[in-house]
N, C-alpha and C positions, 0 to 999 in steps of 0.2 A: 361608660358608653356615650357616644355622641352621635346626633342625628341631624342631617340637613333636611329641613321640612319645607315643602312648598305648599302654601295655602293661597286663598284669594282675598280673605278678609279676616279681621281680628278685632275683638272688642277694644274700645267701646263703639267703634263704627262698624255696624253690621247691618245686613239687609235680610238675613235669613238664618237658618239653623246651622249652616256650615261654619260660620265664624265662631259661634258659641261652642260648638263641638270641638273646634280646633283649640280654643282656649282651655277647655276642660282636659283635653288630651295632653297638651303641653304641660299644664300644671300637674296632672297626674304623673307624667313621666318624670318631672323634676322630683316628685316625692319618692320615686323609685330609682333615683340616682342617675337618670338619663339627662344629659345636657342637650338642649335644642337650639339650633340656629333656624329661626323661622323667617322665611322669605315671603314677602307679599308684594303685589304690583305697586301699590301706592300707600305708604304708611303716613300717618298724620303726626307722629311724634309723641302722642300721648298714650300709646299702647303700653301694656304692663311689661316692662323690661325686666322685672324681677323673676319671671318664670322662663324667659327665653331671650336670646339675643335676636333682636328684630333687624332685618335687613330690608331696606326700601329699594325695590328693583328700579324705581325711577331715578335713583341716585347713582346707578351703576352703568358706566359706559361699556358698550360691547367691545370686547378685546379680540375674541376669536371664536369661530364656530366650525363645526365639521361639515362634511358634505351631506351627511344624513340629516343634520339639523337644518341645513339649507333646504333639503327635500321637504321637511315638515313645513317650513315657512312657505315654500312655493305651493304646497298643497292647499293652504288656507288663505293665501294672500288675496286681498281684494274681495273676498267672499263676505257679503253683508249678512246680518242676522235679522230675521223677521220677528214680529211681535210674539209669535208662539215659541220663540227660542230664547226668550229673556227670562231667566228665573228671578223670582222675588221682586219684580218691578211691575207696578200697575200701569194701565194705559196712559194716564196723565204724565207719569214720570217718564215713560217711554217717549212720548211726544216731545217733552222738554229736552230729553237727551238727544233726540234726532235733530231738533232745531239747533241746539248748542253745537252739535257736530258739524252742521252746515256752516255755522258762523265762525267757529273757532278752529276748523281743520287746518293745521299748520304743518303737519309732518307728512312725509311720504312713507309708504309702507316698506320701501326698499331699505335694506340693511346698510348702515354706514359704520364701518369699524371705527371705534373711538368715540362715537356719539352716544348720547343717552336717549332713551325713549321715555316719553312722558305718558305714564299709565294713568288711566282714570281710576282703575280698581273697581269699576262699576260693571253693570251688566247691560251695556248700551248697544247701539246699533253696530259698532265696530268691534264687537266682542271677539270674533274670530281673529281679527288682526292682532288684538291684544294677546290672545292665546299664543299666536305665532311669535310675537315679539318677546313674550315672557319666556318662551323656550330658548331663544337666543341669549337673553340676559341670564337665564337660569344656568345655562352652560358656562357662561363667564364667571358667575358667582361660584359655581362648583369648582372650577379650575383655581380660582383665587384662594379658596378655603379648603382645598382638597386634603390638607394635613390636619384639618380641624374636625373632621367627622368620619364616622365608620360606615354609615349607610345613608340612603336617601329615602324619604317618605313623602309621597305626593297625594294630595287630597282631591278627589273627583276629577272629571275630564278636563277641567280648566287648566290643571297643572300637570297633566300626564306628560305632555310633550317636554315640559321643562325637566321633569323627572327622568325621562328617557335621555335627553341631552346630557344631563348631569352624569348619568350612569355610563353613557358612551365615552364621555371625555375623561372620566376618572377611574372607571373600572369598579366603582363601588356598587354593592348590591342595592336593588330598588324594591321598595314596598309601596304598592298603590292601595289607597283606601277608598272603597266604594261606598259613598254615602247615599247615592241614588244612581239610577241608570236611565237610559232613554226610555225604557219600558215603564218607568214610574212617572215620567213627565207627560205622557200622552198615550193614546191608543196606538196599537202596533202599526196602523196605516198612517200615523202622523209622525213617525220617527224620522228625525233629520239624519240622513246617511253620513253627513260630515262628522257629527258628534259621535254617532255609533262607531265610525271608523277610528276616531281618536280613542274612544273608550277601549275598543278591542286591541289597538296597538299598545296602549298602556298596560292592559292586563297581560298581554302576551310577552311584553318586554320585562315585566316584573318578576322578581324572584319569589315573591309571595303577594297574594291579594287578600286584604282584610275587608270583610263584608260586615255591615252593621247589624245584620240579622241573618237567620237561616233562610228567610224569604229571599233576601238579596243574594245570598250565596247560591241558591238554586237558580236564580236568573243568570248569574255570572257563568255558572256551569252549563246550563241548558241553552241559553240564548247567545252566549259569546264563545262557547266551545272551549272553555278553560278547564284544565285538568282538576278534578276534585282534590287531589293531593296538594294542590297549590293554593287553595282557597280556604281561609280560616275565618270563622265567625267570632267577632268581638262586639258584644252588644254595647250600645251607648249607655251613658249615665247622665247625671245632672250635677252641676256645681252649685251648691246652695250656700256656700260660705258668704258671709256678709249680708245675707238676706234675712229679713225679719217679716213675720206675718203682720200685715198692716191692718189696723182697725179703721175701716172706712165707714163714714156715716152714710147710710142708705137713704135715698130720697123717696123710696116707696116700700110698702109692706109686702108686696107680691114677691114670689120666688123668681129667681133669675137662672136661666139655662144659657150657657155660653159656648159658642163655637169660636175658636181663635186660631187663625192660620190664613194662608193665602187662599183667596177665593178663586180657585181654579178647579178644573175637572178632577185632578188628582185628589183633592181634599174632600170631594163629595158634598159640596154646599147644598145642592138641590135635594139631596136625601134628608138633610137636616131640616130644610124648610118644609118638606112633605111631612116629616115626623112631627114638627111643631104644630102644623095644622091639625093633625090627628089628636094631639094632646089638648089643644085648645077647644076641641069639641067636647072634651070630658071635664075640663076644669078651666076656670077663668082667671084664677089668681096666680098667673105666671107671665113673665116677659121673656122673650128670646132675644139674644144678642149675637150678631155676627161681627166679630172683631177681626179686621184684616182688610186687605185690598187684593185686587187681581183682575184678570181679564173677564171673569164671570160676574163681577160685582153688579153691573147694571142689569144683567139678565136675572140675577138673584133678587134684586129689588122689584123687578117687574113680576117675578114669580110669586113673591110674597103678596104683592098687590092683587094678583089674579085670584089667589086663594082667600082674599079678604081678611088677612091677618096683619096688615101693615101697622095697625094701632098697637099691636103687641109684639112687633118685630122691629129691632133697632140695628142700624149699621153704624159702627164707630169709625171706620177707616183703619189704617195701619196703626198699631200700637207698638211701643218699644219701651224697654227699661222699666221704670217705676210704674208706668201706666198699665203694663201687663200685670204686675203684681196687684195693683188696685182693682183691675178687672176680676182677677181670681178672688180677691177679698169680697167682692160684691156678688160672687156666683154661688149658687146652691148646687148646681150640677154642671159638669164640663163634658163636652162630647167631641170626639174626633172620628167622624164617619168616613174616613179616607177610602177611596177606591183602591189605591195602591200607595202604601206608606213604607218605605224601607225600614224606618224605625219609628220616629215620632216622639220627640222629647216633651212636647207640650202637656200630655197627660201626666207625665212625671212631675212637672212643675205644678200642675193643678192639684195633684194628690199631696204634694208637699205643702200646699196651702190649705189642706184639710177639705178639699172639694171632691166629692164622689165623682168618679169618671166613667164614661162609656166610650169604648173604642171599637173599631172594626176588627174583625178577624183577619182582615187583609193588611195588617200592620205588623211591623217587626216588634213593636212594644208588646203585642199580645203574647209573644213568646216568653216574656219575663214578668208580666204583671198578672198576678193571681187574683188580686182584689179589685181589679177594674172589671166592670160589666162588659161583656163582649157580644157583638152582634155582627152579622154580615152586612156590609154597607148598603146592599140593596133591600134589606128587610126592614122597611120603614115601620111596619106594624110592630115588630119586636123592639125596634128602637124607641117608638112611642111608648110601648109598655114599660120599658126600663126607665124612661124619663118620668113617667107618671108614678111609678113605684117609688122612686127616690124622692119625689116631691111630696108624696102623700103618706109615706110610712117612715116616720122619724127614726125608729129603731134601726131600720135597714140602712138609712142614710148615715146614721152615726157609726154603725158597724163598718160600712164601706170606707168612711172617712178615716176612722182610727186605724184600721188594718192597712189601708192604702198608704197612710202617712208613714207607718212603721216600715212598710215594704220598700218604698222608694228611698228611704233613708239608708237602706242597705245597698242601694245601687250607686256606688261612688266611682268617680273617675279614676282614683288611684288603683282600684281593683281592675278596672278595664285596662289601665296603662300597664299594670303588671303583666297582663296577658299579652299586650303588644310588645313588651320587652322580651318576652319569650319568643315571639315571632322574630324580632330582631336578632336574637341570639342564634336562631336556627339558620339564618342566611349569612351571618358573618363567619368567614373562614379564617 
């Protein structure tokens, strides 16, 4: 079986969880006998070509498009994206991208047959334009390789138009993968109608929709009006190959409680800060770390200062790669207090590092993790109680660490990919 897959990023160059998940999926599919052609807007050349054939969309000239593809392009052409629409990018990065866009803008958004588009592959100010261009190039790639794949798999709204174009031009079945929805990225009154429309178009055009959790599946059915028969849940996993638990020398004797993720409304940073203040009223021998960046970072710094806990509360900025593993090695408790989390891979990574974890009930990971402590994101008293218990009762922490480690080691991408393969088989005629 062969699949043409549209993604937006791929290790080692990633800005968020989507690229990591795509790598795990592709690797798992390979172990299940599925060959993948993975298309991305801007490849660097150092991606792992052993698990998939990587196609750099920036290298592909547009050959032909259909009237419907042109319709997609016209729908989003010239529409700029504001700060609240940029996933995984902090305000400083956003400013730099906007300034670079002003200085280096060399291309028209108009389509020129036979020309190549230069994709940034980022989440910058011209994101909508890149999504439209990606649809045109995606259609071209599908036509050029139509004898080399059996179906199309598109990840999240950024690639749905490319998936639709590929399906229309080749007649091959389309599977769209919902890693997050507009309802996860903000409150209902903050939803960008352009993104919602693209999400809905992709789900309606798809032969099957894969959701990363039952939580996400219910959103797809109830908010987007997609038939339940069409939506399948395949929970995420984690790729731990090549990773070792690091022994890191600690510079302090106090315990460390870590939040690691984007500092945005969705991730619940303010609830973590409130819980930290409550814990610090009961014990002094603990430090809290917020590792990440996002639009709520400055607000979170001020919040910690107002509560008088700045001397025990630390902000690291965005971490990636080995630095993430070092942070887990330094941690005694990990917490993910997300307001809305389609799945949430980070607690699995923490538990794999023998770190007891607390997660919100409003996360997809809560559906599969039995040995993580679970609280409602808004219940800061319960959150503080769980943190305090894990810090002060070694037997409880040891039990949670041991059982959690064993649990996440059973959540492997090849198992998730086997379920995806069955979804593929259900749409191939």
